[in-house]
N, C-alpha and C positions, 0 to 999 in steps of 0.2 A: 473445329469442335472445342468448346471451353474445357479447361482442366477440371477434373474432379478433385476435391480436396478432402483430406482428413485432418482432424485436430486430435492429437494424442494427449490426453490429460484435459479434463473438463472442470478444473478448478476455476478461480476467478479469471485468470488470463484465457484459458482454453474455452470456457463457456462464452466469454465475450467475443473472442475471435471467431468461433464457429457461427454464432448468431449474426455477426456483422458481415461475415463473407457470404453467408446465405442471403442476406439482404442486398448484397451486390449482385446477386444473380447466380452464384455458383451452387453446384450441387456439393453438400458438405456432409460428411459422416464423422461424428464425434465419438471418441473412444475413451473409455475409462475402465479400470479393473474393479471399481466400486460399483457392483450391480445395483445397489439401492440408489445411488446418486444418478446412474443412467436411467432408472425407472422413473425417477422424478423429473429429470430433464425431458424424457420422452413424453411425459404427461404435461409438459409445459410449465413445470414448476422450477424456479431457480433456488439452488441451496444457499445462495448469497443475496445480499441486497445491493442493487446497483440501479440508479435511476434510468429508466428507459429500456433496460436490457430484457426484462421479462416479456415486454410487448414484442420485441424483435424475436425472441425465442419462439413465441407462439405463432408469429407470422411465418417464420421459416418452417415450422412443423406443418402449419395449415397448407402452405404452398407445396409441400412435398420436397422442397429443396434440402431440408435439414432432417436428420435423423441420427440416432445413437446406437452404439453397440458396445459389447465387451470383448469382441472377437478380433484378434490381431490378423487372423487369416482374411476375415472379411474386409478389414481395413486395407490390407496389402492388395487384395484383388480389386477393390473399389478405386483407390486413390492414384492420381498422377503426381500430386504434390502433398507431402505429409508434414504438417506443422507439429513440432514437438513443444508442448506447453506445460510440462510438469514442473513442480516446485524444486527449489534447491535451498532447503532450510539450513540454518546454522546447526553444525554437529554439536551434539550434547557435550558440554564441557570444553568446547574448543571455539575458536573464532572461525575456523574454516567452514566452507560450504560443503553440504552433503550432496554429492551428485549421483547417488545410487539410483534414484528414480529415473534419471536420464539414461543411465546405463541399462536399466531394466527394460525401458521402452525399446532401445536399439537392439538389445539382445532377444527381445520378444518379437519384434517386427521383422528384423533382417532376414531370418531364415525363410520368410514367406515372399521376399522380394525377388520375383523371377522375371521381371520386365523392367524396362527404363522407367525411372522415376527420380523425384528430387525430394530429399529430406531437408526440412528447414527448421533449424533450431531457433526458438524465441526465448528460451529460459535465460535467466541471468546466471552466468557461469564464471568460474575462474579462467583466466586467460590460459590457453593451451588445451581446454577441453574439447573444442570443435575438432582440431586435428586428431586427437585421440579417438573421438567417436567416428571420424571419417575412416580412420585405419581400421576400426572394428567392423564398420559397414562393409569395407572391402574384403574383409576376411570372412564374414558370416553371410553375406547376401549372395544367393545363386547367380544373380544377374551381374555380379562383380562391377566392372567399370561403368556399366549402364546406370548404377545407382550413385548419385552425387549428393553432397551435403553442401548446404548454404547456411550462413548464420545471419539472422535478421532480429536483432534485439527489439523488445517491446518497450514502449515509454508511456505506459498507461498511468493515469492518475485516478485513484479510487474516487468515485462520485462523478467522474467525467470520462469513463472508460469508453462508452459508445462513440462520443465525440472524438476522442483521441484515436480510436481505431479507424473510423470512417474518414476522418479529416486530420491526419497526423501532421505534426509540424516538421517532421523530416522522416525519411526512410533510409535505413542504413543496411546495406547488403554486403556481407562478407562472402565472396565467391572465389572459386579457382578456375572457372571456365567462362567463356562467352555464352555457352548454352545455358548455364545456370542463371546468368544475368538476364538472358532473354526471357526465360521462363518467369523469373520473378517480376520482370517489368510488365509482362503480359498479365500476371495475376493482379498486380497493383496498378494496372492501367487507369482505373477510375480516379485514383488519388493523383497519379502523375498528370492526368489531364487537367486537374485543378491547379497544377503548377507546384505541387509539393516537392521540395528539394529532395534529391536522392544522392546518397554518398556511396559509391562502389569502392570497396576496399578489400583487404585480406581478412582471414579469420581472426588473427590476434587483435587487430584494431577494432573490428566489429564487436568482439567480446568486451573490449576495454570501454567502449563508448558508454554503455549503460552504467557500469560501476563508477566511471569517471564523473558522469552527470550527477549520480547520486551522492558521490563524495563532495562535489562542489556545492550542491544544494544543502547537504548536511552542514557543510562548513559555514555557509551563509547564515543558516538558522542558528547555529551555535555561536556565531560571532555576535549577533545581536543580543543573544542571551547572556553572553560574557559581558557585553556592555550593561545589560541589566543588573548584573552583579555589582559592577562598578558604580552604577547610578544609585543603587540602594545604600551603598556605603558613603557616597558623596552627596546624598539627598538630592539627586537630580531626577529628571523624568525621562525614562527611556522611550516613551511614546513620542515625545517631542523630538528627542535625538534621532530616532528612526525616521520621523517625518522630514527632518532637515537633511538627513543622509539621502533620502529617496529622491531629492531633486537633483543629485549628482548623477548625470547619465552614465557615468562609469560604474555606478553601483546599482541604482535603480531600487524600487520599493518592493518588488515582488519577493516574497519569503524573507522579508526583513521585519517580520512581525514578532515582537518579543512575547514570551509566554512560557508555557509549560514544556515546550520542546517537541521533537519529532518522535514518532513511534511507528507502529504498523508492521507488516510482514516483509517490507523491502528495505527502507533506509538503514535501520539499525544492523541487520544481518549482512547487508551488502557491503557497508563500509568495513565491517569486521572481516568478512571473507576477503575483501580487497587487501587489507593489511596482511592477513595470513598468506595469501598467494604471493604478495611482494616479497615477503620473507623467504618463501620457498625459492623464489627466483634470485635471491641475493639482493633485492632492492628495497629491503625493509626500511632503510633510513629515509627514503623518499616519502614514506607515508606515516612517519611516526607522529606528525601533527594530527592525524586522524584519531589517535588515542585521546588527545585532549579534546577534540571535537566531541567524541563519545562521552568523555567525562563530564564536560560542561552540560551536555544534554541530560545526563542522569542526575546532576546536581540540582537542576531545576525542580525535579520531583521532590527531592528532599526539602528543598527551600519552600515549596508549596505546602508540605506537611508542617513545616516550622511555623509559617504564617497562620495556618489554620489553628494550630495549637495555641499560638499567641492570642488570637481573637477568642478562643475557647476559654481563656483565662489561665493558661499554662499547663493544662492537662486535659485529655480527652475523657478521663474517667467521669461517668455520669453525664456525658455531653451527647446531645443528639446532633448529628451532622447530616445535613441535606446535600446530596451530590447530584448535580446537573451534568449528565454526560458520562458515557462509559466507552464509546467507541474512540478509536485513536484520532479520528477526524470526523467532521460532519459529513453527511450524505453517504455514510458507510455503516455497516454493522460489524465491521472488522475490529476485534478486540486484541489482536495479536500485538504484544509489546505495547499495549496502550498506556500512555502516561496517566490518563484519567483513571483507568482501572487500578493502576499501580498505587496511586495516591489514595483511592478509596480503600483498598485492601490493607495498606499500611496503617491508616487511621483506625480501621476496624481492629487490627492486631494490637494497636496501642490503647484499646479500651473504649473507643468511640462507638456510639450506636449509629451506624451508617445506614442511610436509605438512599437508593440510587434510582434515578430515572433517566432513560435514554429513549428518543423517539423510535429507534428501530433495533438496537442492539441488546435489548433486555433479555431475550431468550437465550442468546449466546452467553451473557454474563451469568444468568441463573445457572446454566449448566456448569459453568467454570467455577462459580463461587456461590454455592447455595447457602453459605453462612451469612451473606449480606442481606440487608433488608431491601425491598424493592417497592416502587410506587408506579402508578399508571399515568401520572401527570407531574409536571414541575411543581404545582401547588401542593400536591400530596407528599412529594419528596421533601418539601420544605416545611411541612406541617409540624409545628412544635420544635423546630430546629434552633439550636443555640448559635449555630453558624452555618451558612450556606456556601457551597463551593461551586463555581462555574468552571468545568474542566474540559468540556468539548463545545466549541462555539457553534452549536446549532442555531439557526436563525430564530427559532421559536424562543430560545433563551435570550438572545440579543433583544427580542421584541417584548420581553416580560415587562409588565407594569410593576415598578418597584413598590407602589402603594398596595396593590392587591396582594403581592408577595408578602409584604410587611404585615398584613392582617392575619397571616396564618403562622408566622414564625414565633418562637419564644423570645428571640432577640434579633434585632435588625443588624446582622453582621454578615458581610459578604466578602469572600476572597475570589477575585476574578483571576483565574488561572490562564486566561487567554487574552487579556486586555481588550475584551470585546464590548464592554459596557461603557456607557457615558458616566464617568465618575461623578461629575457635578450633578447630574440628574438624580443618581442614587443617594448622594449625600444630601441633597435638597429634600429627599423623601425620608430623611432621618436615619439613613443607613450608615453604619461604620464600614466604610469601603476600603479594601486593600487590594493591591494588584502587584504582581511581580515586577520589580524594577521602577516602581513609582513611589513618590512620597506618600 
């Protein structure tokens, strides 16, 4: 008989995991303490934007394999395998991760666990968290040693989360028993049958894989942006430099795109939490380079504002600024630590009349920053603008007609924060075109 699964926490990770596991044929019960969110999910509505996910959610509900609850007792009675998918945000005023949501899930679920089951952590956590939670389960669960913990980090990319869940590039399992490994192999059998590599390891290594991957990715992005800083002073072209580097198979071209830098709910807070935890363990010197990675990333935002001010004539006072993009990346409505939004807000605070357009993130931005101006299209955002900024590389912005946009602006001035546009095409259309790291 197939295992019945619960997913504890129905945010971005949890909602995706629940819908995808139901699509694989499992009976799945999603749990969240937010009753309003559960009501929306049960009605087939996603609280987030993620391509393809709402269809899977509705299919799971229609099939009867997927449903949602706010009851930990119901989850404990239902599930054989419980996936923990709650967030670990950055603590206010600190670099460290806040694991209180994880503790709350374990403390709420454990007293109801009176039979054999497996708890599977998927959250990104400071190394050492899994063992601490395993000890807490052993103390609080009535079934004692029949309740085990495994750690199975997620590697989802926003905008590609369904693909990454159903067809991952690897599966990492931190386990302490053959039984736990066997259960996880059975749960992930559809992926393993496709030949997806699986790494069986211990808790600490499984916990480190996700933060190490994010630290490496952040370092690569900040490296090319550091080269952009050098290119600007040397009058070189960072796009050509990046292209030349990409042909070296030791380096590769993925995530070697110079621009406004990284943001979102994972990379920034994960590398900061990694540094904080290394310091607690006495290994802080090993990760001091990540402070510079973080600093380079934040400097790109400041440089973008400087470039925009330069094209605006030295001041934003009395200047209308059209902003294209607010989400931290395309194919997402996530505005957490968004470089695009940071730039827009900064320019507004410096006196610019800012009008923002984003294909899917506008509702989130309006709630967070009602003081900014908003438009329902790229043309409307640029109407009457003295300078236009491309800050999130949505395909509809890449495909914009420079002549059509030029008809509605006050002045043809473009700052491309993502190096996404063809500079020669825009200059040929009469635009004063500038981009980070380029002449």
